[in-house]
ROTOR-317770 format. One record per residue (C-alpha): residue in one letter; x, y, z negated. Coordinates in steps of 0.5 Angstrom, whole numbers. Layout:
REM residues N
<aa: A	c1: X	c2: Y	c3: Z>
...
END
This chain:
REM residues 449
<aa: X	c1: -6	c2: 61	c3: -49>
<aa: X	c1: -12	c2: 63	c3: -46>
<aa: X	c1: -17	c2: 58	c3: -42>
<aa: X	c1: -14	c2: 58	c3: -35>
<aa: X	c1: -8	c2: 56	c3: -39>
<aa: X	c1: -11	c2: 50	c3: -42>
<aa: X	c1: -14	c2: 48	c3: -35>
<aa: X	c1: -7	c2: 49	c3: -31>
<aa: X	c1: -5	c2: 44	c3: -37>
<aa: X	c1: -11	c2: 39	c3: -37>
<aa: X	c1: -11	c2: 40	c3: -30>
<aa: X	c1: -3	c2: 37	c3: -29>
<aa: X	c1: -5	c2: 31	c3: -33>
<aa: X	c1: -11	c2: 29	c3: -29>
<aa: X	c1: -8	c2: 31	c3: -22>
<aa: X	c1: 0	c2: 28	c3: -25>
<aa: X	c1: 4	c2: 22	c3: -23>
<aa: X	c1: 2	c2: 17	c3: -30>
<aa: X	c1: -6	c2: 19	c3: -28>
<aa: X	c1: -4	c2: 16	c3: -20>
<aa: X	c1: -1	c2: 10	c3: -23>
<aa: X	c1: -8	c2: 9	c3: -27>
<aa: X	c1: -12	c2: 9	c3: -21>
<aa: X	c1: -7	c2: 4	c3: -18>
<aa: X	c1: -7	c2: 0	c3: -23>
<aa: X	c1: -14	c2: -1	c3: -24>
<aa: X	c1: -16	c2: -1	c3: -16>
<aa: X	c1: -11	c2: -7	c3: -18>
<aa: X	c1: -14	c2: -10	c3: -23>
<aa: X	c1: -22	c2: -10	c3: -19>
<aa: X	c1: -18	c2: -13	c3: -13>
<aa: X	c1: -17	c2: -19	c3: -17>
<aa: X	c1: -23	c2: -20	c3: -20>
<aa: X	c1: -26	c2: -19	c3: -13>
<aa: X	c1: -21	c2: -24	c3: -10>
<aa: X	c1: -18	c2: -18	c3: -7>
<aa: X	c1: -25	c2: -18	c3: -3>
<aa: X	c1: -23	c2: -13	c3: 1>
<aa: X	c1: -17	c2: -17	c3: 5>
<aa: X	c1: -20	c2: -25	c3: 4>
<aa: X	c1: -28	c2: -22	c3: 7>
<aa: X	c1: -26	c2: -16	c3: 11>
<aa: X	c1: -28	c2: -20	c3: 17>
<aa: X	c1: -35	c2: -21	c3: 12>
<aa: X	c1: -36	c2: -14	c3: 10>
<aa: X	c1: -36	c2: -11	c3: 18>
<aa: X	c1: -40	c2: -16	c3: 20>
<aa: X	c1: -45	c2: -15	c3: 15>
<aa: X	c1: -44	c2: -7	c3: 16>
<aa: X	c1: -43	c2: -3	c3: 21>
<aa: X	c1: -45	c2: -10	c3: 25>
<aa: X	c1: -52	c2: -10	c3: 22>
<aa: X	c1: -53	c2: -4	c3: 22>
<aa: X	c1: -60	c2: -5	c3: 26>
<aa: X	c1: -61	c2: -12	c3: 23>
<aa: X	c1: -61	c2: -12	c3: 16>
<aa: X	c1: -68	c2: -13	c3: 13>
<aa: X	c1: -69	c2: -8	c3: 8>
<aa: X	c1: -69	c2: -10	c3: 0>
<aa: X	c1: -73	c2: -7	c3: -5>
<aa: X	c1: -72	c2: -1	c3: -9>
<aa: X	c1: -68	c2: 6	c3: -6>
<aa: X	c1: -70	c2: 11	c3: -2>
<aa: X	c1: -66	c2: 11	c3: 4>
<aa: X	c1: -62	c2: 5	c3: 8>
<aa: X	c1: -55	c2: 2	c3: 7>
<aa: X	c1: -52	c2: 7	c3: 12>
<aa: X	c1: -55	c2: 13	c3: 11>
<aa: X	c1: -53	c2: 11	c3: 4>
<aa: X	c1: -45	c2: 11	c3: 6>
<aa: X	c1: -46	c2: 17	c3: 11>
<aa: X	c1: -48	c2: 22	c3: 4>
<aa: X	c1: -42	c2: 18	c3: 2>
<aa: X	c1: -37	c2: 19	c3: 7>
<aa: X	c1: -40	c2: 27	c3: 8>
<aa: X	c1: -38	c2: 29	c3: 1>
<aa: X	c1: -31	c2: 25	c3: 2>
<aa: X	c1: -30	c2: 27	c3: 10>
<aa: X	c1: -29	c2: 34	c3: 8>
<aa: X	c1: -23	c2: 40	c3: 10>
<aa: X	c1: -19	c2: 36	c3: 6>
<aa: X	c1: -18	c2: 30	c3: 12>
<aa: X	c1: -16	c2: 36	c3: 16>
<aa: X	c1: -12	c2: 40	c3: 12>
<aa: X	c1: -10	c2: 36	c3: 6>
<aa: X	c1: -7	c2: 30	c3: 10>
<aa: X	c1: -2	c2: 35	c3: 13>
<aa: X	c1: -1	c2: 38	c3: 6>
<aa: X	c1: 2	c2: 32	c3: 4>
<aa: X	c1: 6	c2: 31	c3: 10>
<aa: X	c1: 9	c2: 38	c3: 8>
<aa: X	c1: 10	c2: 37	c3: 0>
<aa: X	c1: 11	c2: 29	c3: 1>
<aa: X	c1: 14	c2: 28	c3: 8>
<aa: X	c1: 12	c2: 23	c3: 13>
<aa: X	c1: 12	c2: 18	c3: 7>
<aa: X	c1: 8	c2: 21	c3: 4>
<aa: X	c1: 3	c2: 17	c3: 8>
<aa: X	c1: 5	c2: 10	c3: 7>
<aa: X	c1: 4	c2: 12	c3: 0>
<aa: X	c1: -3	c2: 15	c3: 2>
<aa: X	c1: -6	c2: 7	c3: 6>
<aa: X	c1: -3	c2: 4	c3: -1>
<aa: X	c1: -8	c2: 7	c3: -5>
<aa: X	c1: -13	c2: 6	c3: 1>
<aa: X	c1: -13	c2: -1	c3: 0>
<aa: X	c1: -12	c2: -2	c3: -6>
<aa: X	c1: -19	c2: 4	c3: -6>
<aa: X	c1: -23	c2: -1	c3: -3>
<aa: X	c1: -25	c2: -5	c3: -8>
<aa: X	c1: -25	c2: 1	c3: -13>
<aa: X	c1: -30	c2: 3	c3: -9>
<aa: X	c1: -33	c2: -4	c3: -8>
<aa: X	c1: -34	c2: -4	c3: -16>
<aa: X	c1: -37	c2: 3	c3: -16>
<aa: X	c1: -43	c2: 2	c3: -10>
<aa: X	c1: -44	c2: -5	c3: -13>
<aa: X	c1: -45	c2: -3	c3: -20>
<aa: X	c1: -49	c2: 4	c3: -17>
<aa: X	c1: -55	c2: 0	c3: -14>
<aa: X	c1: -54	c2: -5	c3: -20>
<aa: X	c1: -56	c2: -1	c3: -26>
<aa: X	c1: -59	c2: 4	c3: -21>
<aa: X	c1: -66	c2: 7	c3: -25>
<aa: X	c1: -73	c2: 5	c3: -22>
<aa: X	c1: -78	c2: 11	c3: -23>
<aa: X	c1: -86	c2: 11	c3: -22>
<aa: X	c1: -85	c2: 15	c3: -16>
<aa: X	c1: -81	c2: 9	c3: -12>
<aa: X	c1: -75	c2: 14	c3: -13>
<aa: X	c1: -68	c2: 11	c3: -15>
<aa: X	c1: -63	c2: 15	c3: -20>
<aa: X	c1: -56	c2: 12	c3: -21>
<aa: X	c1: -48	c2: 13	c3: -21>
<aa: X	c1: -43	c2: 13	c3: -26>
<aa: X	c1: -47	c2: 17	c3: -31>
<aa: X	c1: -53	c2: 11	c3: -31>
<aa: X	c1: -47	c2: 5	c3: -31>
<aa: X	c1: -44	c2: 7	c3: -36>
<aa: X	c1: -51	c2: 8	c3: -40>
<aa: X	c1: -54	c2: 3	c3: -38>
<aa: X	c1: -48	c2: -2	c3: -38>
<aa: X	c1: -43	c2: 0	c3: -43>
<aa: X	c1: -50	c2: 3	c3: -48>
<aa: X	c1: -45	c2: 9	c3: -48>
<aa: X	c1: -50	c2: 15	c3: -46>
<aa: X	c1: -46	c2: 20	c3: -49>
<aa: X	c1: -40	c2: 18	c3: -43>
<aa: X	c1: -45	c2: 17	c3: -38>
<aa: X	c1: -48	c2: 25	c3: -40>
<aa: X	c1: -40	c2: 27	c3: -40>
<aa: X	c1: -39	c2: 24	c3: -33>
<aa: X	c1: -45	c2: 28	c3: -30>
<aa: X	c1: -43	c2: 35	c3: -33>
<aa: X	c1: -36	c2: 34	c3: -30>
<aa: X	c1: -39	c2: 32	c3: -23>
<aa: X	c1: -44	c2: 38	c3: -24>
<aa: X	c1: -39	c2: 44	c3: -26>
<aa: X	c1: -34	c2: 40	c3: -20>
<aa: X	c1: -39	c2: 40	c3: -14>
<aa: X	c1: -40	c2: 48	c3: -15>
<aa: X	c1: -31	c2: 48	c3: -13>
<aa: X	c1: -28	c2: 42	c3: -10>
<aa: X	c1: -36	c2: 41	c3: -6>
<aa: X	c1: -38	c2: 48	c3: -5>
<aa: X	c1: -33	c2: 54	c3: -6>
<aa: X	c1: -27	c2: 51	c3: -4>
<aa: X	c1: -31	c2: 48	c3: 3>
<aa: X	c1: -34	c2: 54	c3: 5>
<aa: X	c1: -27	c2: 58	c3: 3>
<aa: X	c1: -22	c2: 54	c3: 8>
<aa: X	c1: -28	c2: 55	c3: 14>
<aa: X	c1: -28	c2: 62	c3: 13>
<aa: X	c1: -22	c2: 64	c3: 14>
<aa: X	c1: -20	c2: 58	c3: 20>
<aa: X	c1: -27	c2: 62	c3: 23>
<aa: X	c1: -24	c2: 69	c3: 21>
<aa: X	c1: -17	c2: 67	c3: 24>
<aa: X	c1: -18	c2: 63	c3: 30>
<aa: X	c1: -25	c2: 66	c3: 32>
<aa: X	c1: -26	c2: 73	c3: 29>
<aa: X	c1: -32	c2: 71	c3: 25>
<aa: X	c1: -33	c2: 76	c3: 19>
<aa: X	c1: -34	c2: 72	c3: 12>
<aa: X	c1: -40	c2: 75	c3: 11>
<aa: X	c1: -43	c2: 71	c3: 17>
<aa: X	c1: -39	c2: 64	c3: 15>
<aa: X	c1: -43	c2: 65	c3: 7>
<aa: X	c1: -49	c2: 66	c3: 10>
<aa: X	c1: -51	c2: 60	c3: 15>
<aa: X	c1: -48	c2: 57	c3: 9>
<aa: X	c1: -52	c2: 58	c3: 4>
<aa: X	c1: -58	c2: 58	c3: 9>
<aa: X	c1: -56	c2: 51	c3: 11>
<aa: X	c1: -55	c2: 48	c3: 4>
<aa: X	c1: -62	c2: 51	c3: 2>
<aa: X	c1: -66	c2: 48	c3: 7>
<aa: X	c1: -63	c2: 41	c3: 7>
<aa: X	c1: -64	c2: 40	c3: 0>
<aa: X	c1: -71	c2: 42	c3: 0>
<aa: X	c1: -73	c2: 36	c3: 3>
<aa: X	c1: -69	c2: 31	c3: -2>
<aa: X	c1: -65	c2: 26	c3: -1>
<aa: X	c1: -70	c2: 23	c3: 6>
<aa: X	c1: -68	c2: 30	c3: 9>
<aa: X	c1: -60	c2: 29	c3: 7>
<aa: X	c1: -61	c2: 23	c3: 9>
<aa: X	c1: -63	c2: 25	c3: 16>
<aa: X	c1: -58	c2: 31	c3: 17>
<aa: X	c1: -52	c2: 26	c3: 15>
<aa: X	c1: -54	c2: 20	c3: 19>
<aa: X	c1: -55	c2: 25	c3: 26>
<aa: X	c1: -48	c2: 30	c3: 24>
<aa: X	c1: -43	c2: 24	c3: 20>
<aa: X	c1: -43	c2: 20	c3: 26>
<aa: X	c1: -42	c2: 26	c3: 32>
<aa: X	c1: -36	c2: 29	c3: 28>
<aa: X	c1: -32	c2: 22	c3: 27>
<aa: X	c1: -33	c2: 22	c3: 34>
<aa: X	c1: -30	c2: 29	c3: 36>
<aa: X	c1: -25	c2: 29	c3: 32>
<aa: X	c1: -22	c2: 23	c3: 34>
<aa: X	c1: -22	c2: 25	c3: 41>
<aa: X	c1: -19	c2: 31	c3: 40>
<aa: X	c1: -14	c2: 28	c3: 36>
<aa: X	c1: -13	c2: 22	c3: 41>
<aa: X	c1: -12	c2: 28	c3: 46>
<aa: X	c1: -6	c2: 30	c3: 41>
<aa: X	c1: -3	c2: 24	c3: 40>
<aa: X	c1: -3	c2: 22	c3: 49>
<aa: X	c1: 1	c2: 29	c3: 50>
<aa: X	c1: 6	c2: 27	c3: 44>
<aa: X	c1: 5	c2: 20	c3: 46>
<aa: X	c1: 13	c2: 18	c3: 47>
<aa: X	c1: 14	c2: 21	c3: 40>
<aa: X	c1: 8	c2: 16	c3: 37>
<aa: X	c1: 13	c2: 10	c3: 35>
<aa: X	c1: 18	c2: 14	c3: 32>
<aa: X	c1: 13	c2: 18	c3: 28>
<aa: X	c1: 10	c2: 12	c3: 25>
<aa: X	c1: 17	c2: 9	c3: 23>
<aa: X	c1: 18	c2: 15	c3: 20>
<aa: X	c1: 13	c2: 13	c3: 15>
<aa: X	c1: 16	c2: 7	c3: 13>
<aa: X	c1: 23	c2: 10	c3: 13>
<aa: X	c1: 21	c2: 16	c3: 9>
<aa: X	c1: 17	c2: 12	c3: 5>
<aa: X	c1: 23	c2: 10	c3: 0>
<aa: X	c1: 28	c2: 16	c3: 1>
<aa: X	c1: 29	c2: 21	c3: -4>
<aa: X	c1: 30	c2: 26	c3: 1>
<aa: X	c1: 23	c2: 25	c3: 6>
<aa: X	c1: 20	c2: 31	c3: 4>
<aa: X	c1: 20	c2: 38	c3: 7>
<aa: X	c1: 27	c2: 43	c3: 5>
<aa: X	c1: 33	c2: 38	c3: 9>
<aa: X	c1: 38	c2: 37	c3: 5>
<aa: X	c1: 35	c2: 38	c3: -2>
<aa: X	c1: 28	c2: 34	c3: 0>
<aa: X	c1: 23	c2: 32	c3: -6>
<aa: X	c1: 24	c2: 27	c3: -11>
<aa: X	c1: 20	c2: 20	c3: -10>
<aa: X	c1: 16	c2: 22	c3: -16>
<aa: X	c1: 12	c2: 27	c3: -12>
<aa: X	c1: 13	c2: 24	c3: -5>
<aa: X	c1: 9	c2: 18	c3: -9>
<aa: X	c1: 4	c2: 23	c3: -13>
<aa: X	c1: 3	c2: 26	c3: -6>
<aa: X	c1: 1	c2: 20	c3: -3>
<aa: X	c1: -3	c2: 16	c3: -7>
<aa: X	c1: -7	c2: 23	c3: -10>
<aa: X	c1: -9	c2: 25	c3: -3>
<aa: X	c1: -12	c2: 18	c3: -2>
<aa: X	c1: -15	c2: 19	c3: -8>
<aa: X	c1: -17	c2: 26	c3: -7>
<aa: X	c1: -20	c2: 24	c3: 0>
<aa: X	c1: -23	c2: 17	c3: 0>
<aa: X	c1: -25	c2: 19	c3: -9>
<aa: X	c1: -24	c2: 12	c3: -11>
<aa: X	c1: -24	c2: 11	c3: -19>
<aa: X	c1: -28	c2: 19	c3: -18>
<aa: X	c1: -34	c2: 16	c3: -18>
<aa: X	c1: -38	c2: 21	c3: -14>
<aa: X	c1: -40	c2: 16	c3: -7>
<aa: X	c1: -43	c2: 12	c3: -12>
<aa: X	c1: -49	c2: 17	c3: -14>
<aa: X	c1: -50	c2: 17	c3: -6>
<aa: X	c1: -50	c2: 8	c3: -6>
<aa: X	c1: -55	c2: 8	c3: -11>
<aa: X	c1: -61	c2: 10	c3: -6>
<aa: X	c1: -60	c2: 5	c3: -1>
<aa: X	c1: -64	c2: 0	c3: 0>
<aa: X	c1: -62	c2: -7	c3: -1>
<aa: X	c1: -64	c2: -14	c3: -3>
<aa: X	c1: -57	c2: -14	c3: -7>
<aa: X	c1: -52	c2: -10	c3: -10>
<aa: X	c1: -46	c2: -13	c3: -6>
<aa: X	c1: -48	c2: -11	c3: 0>
<aa: X	c1: -48	c2: -4	c3: -1>
<aa: X	c1: -40	c2: -5	c3: -4>
<aa: X	c1: -39	c2: -8	c3: 2>
<aa: X	c1: -40	c2: -1	c3: 5>
<aa: X	c1: -36	c2: 2	c3: 1>
<aa: X	c1: -30	c2: -2	c3: 2>
<aa: X	c1: -33	c2: 1	c3: 10>
<aa: X	c1: -33	c2: 8	c3: 7>
<aa: X	c1: -26	c2: 8	c3: 5>
<aa: X	c1: -22	c2: 4	c3: 11>
<aa: X	c1: -26	c2: 10	c3: 16>
<aa: X	c1: -24	c2: 15	c3: 11>
<aa: X	c1: -16	c2: 15	c3: 10>
<aa: X	c1: -14	c2: 8	c3: 14>
<aa: X	c1: -18	c2: 11	c3: 20>
<aa: X	c1: -19	c2: 19	c3: 19>
<aa: X	c1: -13	c2: 21	c3: 15>
<aa: X	c1: -8	c2: 16	c3: 19>
<aa: X	c1: -10	c2: 20	c3: 26>
<aa: X	c1: -8	c2: 26	c3: 22>
<aa: X	c1: -1	c2: 23	c3: 20>
<aa: X	c1: 0	c2: 22	c3: 26>
<aa: X	c1: -2	c2: 28	c3: 30>
<aa: X	c1: 2	c2: 33	c3: 26>
<aa: X	c1: 8	c2: 28	c3: 26>
<aa: X	c1: 8	c2: 26	c3: 33>
<aa: X	c1: 8	c2: 34	c3: 34>
<aa: X	c1: 14	c2: 35	c3: 30>
<aa: X	c1: 11	c2: 42	c3: 28>
<aa: X	c1: 11	c2: 41	c3: 20>
<aa: X	c1: 18	c2: 41	c3: 20>
<aa: X	c1: 17	c2: 49	c3: 21>
<aa: X	c1: 13	c2: 49	c3: 15>
<aa: X	c1: 8	c2: 54	c3: 14>
<aa: X	c1: 0	c2: 54	c3: 12>
<aa: X	c1: -3	c2: 47	c3: 12>
<aa: X	c1: -9	c2: 49	c3: 18>
<aa: X	c1: -4	c2: 53	c3: 22>
<aa: X	c1: 0	c2: 48	c3: 21>
<aa: X	c1: -5	c2: 42	c3: 24>
<aa: X	c1: -6	c2: 47	c3: 30>
<aa: X	c1: 0	c2: 48	c3: 32>
<aa: X	c1: 2	c2: 40	c3: 33>
<aa: X	c1: -4	c2: 41	c3: 39>
<aa: X	c1: 1	c2: 44	c3: 43>
<aa: X	c1: -2	c2: 46	c3: 50>
<aa: X	c1: -9	c2: 43	c3: 49>
<aa: X	c1: -13	c2: 48	c3: 50>
<aa: X	c1: -20	c2: 45	c3: 51>
<aa: X	c1: -18	c2: 41	c3: 43>
<aa: X	c1: -16	c2: 48	c3: 39>
<aa: X	c1: -22	c2: 51	c3: 41>
<aa: X	c1: -25	c2: 44	c3: 38>
<aa: X	c1: -22	c2: 43	c3: 32>
<aa: X	c1: -26	c2: 50	c3: 29>
<aa: X	c1: -32	c2: 47	c3: 30>
<aa: X	c1: -30	c2: 40	c3: 27>
<aa: X	c1: -27	c2: 42	c3: 21>
<aa: X	c1: -35	c2: 47	c3: 21>
<aa: X	c1: -38	c2: 39	c3: 21>
<aa: X	c1: -33	c2: 37	c3: 16>
<aa: X	c1: -34	c2: 43	c3: 11>
<aa: X	c1: -42	c2: 42	c3: 13>
<aa: X	c1: -44	c2: 36	c3: 10>
<aa: X	c1: -38	c2: 35	c3: 4>
<aa: X	c1: -43	c2: 41	c3: 2>
<aa: X	c1: -50	c2: 37	c3: 3>
<aa: X	c1: -47	c2: 31	c3: 1>
<aa: X	c1: -44	c2: 34	c3: -6>
<aa: X	c1: -50	c2: 39	c3: -7>
<aa: X	c1: -54	c2: 32	c3: -8>
<aa: X	c1: -49	c2: 29	c3: -13>
<aa: X	c1: -49	c2: 36	c3: -17>
<aa: X	c1: -56	c2: 36	c3: -17>
<aa: X	c1: -57	c2: 28	c3: -19>
<aa: X	c1: -51	c2: 29	c3: -25>
<aa: X	c1: -56	c2: 36	c3: -28>
<aa: X	c1: -63	c2: 32	c3: -27>
<aa: X	c1: -60	c2: 27	c3: -31>
<aa: X	c1: -58	c2: 32	c3: -37>
<aa: X	c1: -63	c2: 36	c3: -36>
<aa: X	c1: -70	c2: 33	c3: -32>
<aa: X	c1: -73	c2: 33	c3: -27>
<aa: X	c1: -74	c2: 41	c3: -28>
<aa: X	c1: -67	c2: 43	c3: -27>
<aa: X	c1: -67	c2: 40	c3: -18>
<aa: X	c1: -69	c2: 48	c3: -16>
<aa: X	c1: -64	c2: 52	c3: -21>
<aa: X	c1: -59	c2: 48	c3: -19>
<aa: X	c1: -60	c2: 48	c3: -11>
<aa: X	c1: -61	c2: 56	c3: -11>
<aa: X	c1: -55	c2: 57	c3: -15>
<aa: X	c1: -50	c2: 52	c3: -10>
<aa: X	c1: -54	c2: 55	c3: -4>
<aa: X	c1: -52	c2: 63	c3: -7>
<aa: X	c1: -44	c2: 61	c3: -9>
<aa: X	c1: -44	c2: 57	c3: -2>
<aa: X	c1: -45	c2: 65	c3: 1>
<aa: X	c1: -41	c2: 68	c3: -5>
<aa: X	c1: -36	c2: 62	c3: -3>
<aa: X	c1: -34	c2: 65	c3: 5>
<aa: X	c1: -32	c2: 72	c3: 2>
<aa: X	c1: -26	c2: 69	c3: -2>
<aa: X	c1: -23	c2: 63	c3: -6>
<aa: X	c1: -25	c2: 64	c3: -13>
<aa: X	c1: -19	c2: 62	c3: -16>
<aa: X	c1: -21	c2: 61	c3: -23>
<aa: X	c1: -27	c2: 57	c3: -21>
<aa: X	c1: -23	c2: 53	c3: -16>
<aa: X	c1: -18	c2: 51	c3: -21>
<aa: X	c1: -23	c2: 49	c3: -27>
<aa: X	c1: -28	c2: 45	c3: -21>
<aa: X	c1: -22	c2: 42	c3: -19>
<aa: X	c1: -20	c2: 39	c3: -26>
<aa: X	c1: -27	c2: 38	c3: -27>
<aa: X	c1: -27	c2: 33	c3: -21>
<aa: X	c1: -20	c2: 30	c3: -24>
<aa: X	c1: -23	c2: 28	c3: -32>
<aa: X	c1: -29	c2: 25	c3: -28>
<aa: X	c1: -25	c2: 20	c3: -27>
<aa: X	c1: -24	c2: 19	c3: -34>
<aa: X	c1: -31	c2: 15	c3: -36>
<aa: X	c1: -32	c2: 12	c3: -29>
<aa: X	c1: -24	c2: 8	c3: -29>
<aa: X	c1: -26	c2: 6	c3: -36>
<aa: X	c1: -33	c2: 3	c3: -35>
<aa: X	c1: -30	c2: 0	c3: -29>
<aa: X	c1: -26	c2: -3	c3: -33>
<aa: X	c1: -31	c2: -6	c3: -38>
<aa: X	c1: -35	c2: -8	c3: -32>
<aa: X	c1: -31	c2: -12	c3: -28>
<aa: X	c1: -34	c2: -18	c3: -31>
<aa: X	c1: -40	c2: -16	c3: -28>
<aa: X	c1: -38	c2: -14	c3: -21>
<aa: X	c1: -34	c2: -21	c3: -21>
<aa: X	c1: -40	c2: -24	c3: -23>
<aa: X	c1: -45	c2: -21	c3: -19>
<aa: X	c1: -40	c2: -22	c3: -13>
<aa: X	c1: -39	c2: -30	c3: -15>
<aa: X	c1: -48	c2: -30	c3: -14>
<aa: X	c1: -48	c2: -27	c3: -7>
<aa: X	c1: -43	c2: -32	c3: -4>
<aa: X	c1: -46	c2: -37	c3: -7>
<aa: X	c1: -53	c2: -35	c3: -5>
<aa: X	c1: -56	c2: -33	c3: -11>
<aa: X	c1: -62	c2: -29	c3: -12>
<aa: X	c1: -60	c2: -22	c3: -15>
<aa: X	c1: -64	c2: -19	c3: -21>
<aa: X	c1: -64	c2: -13	c3: -24>
<aa: X	c1: -63	c2: -11	c3: -31>
<aa: X	c1: -68	c2: -9	c3: -35>
END
């Protein structure tokens, strides 16, 4: 058995049905420990986040605003997977996969809340005022297991090169080449130059980039998707109903009479939800750790909003566009199926490559930051510029081909990130619960030494 065979075997485990159940179980456990905060306190969460973007007084620590930190996190989760990946989930598991995607998101809100809260609570403050945080820090500092934190950092630093870089640029290159005739080398070159420029400015330039582009791309995509839904409005009710009818139907998947097994449908939906919003993988916590807040729970609220926008809003719009058009039943490649779902909407179809470009570029920048922070945890500040250079070079190379081996390895590393992170979330659930109770009872936050 060669190396790739071992990688395929591990990949099948980390993204398998049993592991999907572990993600859901941890999310349910954290929901219980926090009093199902994503439901019982959702109004408070919206008021403290989207309702207080301008009013919130910045707290101590951190280099960027809570909103900017969330935009970096959303920049990573809102990638080509929100456009193409959701369509793939429907092709594999049928409309019912979307129901299970929602389930994963609802429990994932508690998971992301815990990740963001712990990221701020256990972040490392340096003499120059900068901070670093994320699972590697709350594992090392909260559990006293630096070797397990280092394991997470290794997985994240490697995963960033593939799922956060080559996969994204390759998808964009193919879409622009097929639909607009843009040479792949030009796409790769532009991606490499953009990555190099933004990363050179550090986390504050990354934050400004995300703050400007992420809201824009969300607005553009929702505009395009809404136009498609208006055109297919007569099918919208049936499309929405098919999600629930198919959720427990063994013949819900593409393929007619043969269909797919219930397990495959659940795996497709839950897997897409996890891969999309990254709740449980721990990556977004690296961005949330940078926020200037006076209490970790405030940033935890933003974690809930992040999952809500990514999966409940964006992914649902994608699913309804595809289902209401009915084009998914013809089969084909995911991007072609999605584009076909816009029918005769010429302007909308023309905007899609632009929207996809924005999704890819924000993912590139955010994952470059995640990988860089992970590498710094392992090797110190001296690794920053070599890592940035390697990331930019791979962005160019990614435009030229898919590089299946690297993609497979990075996909496996991405899944493996969840193992140390989920262990930490379960063992530190008591800390999250205590911080949550303290916040709502008005207790001041005292960072651990």
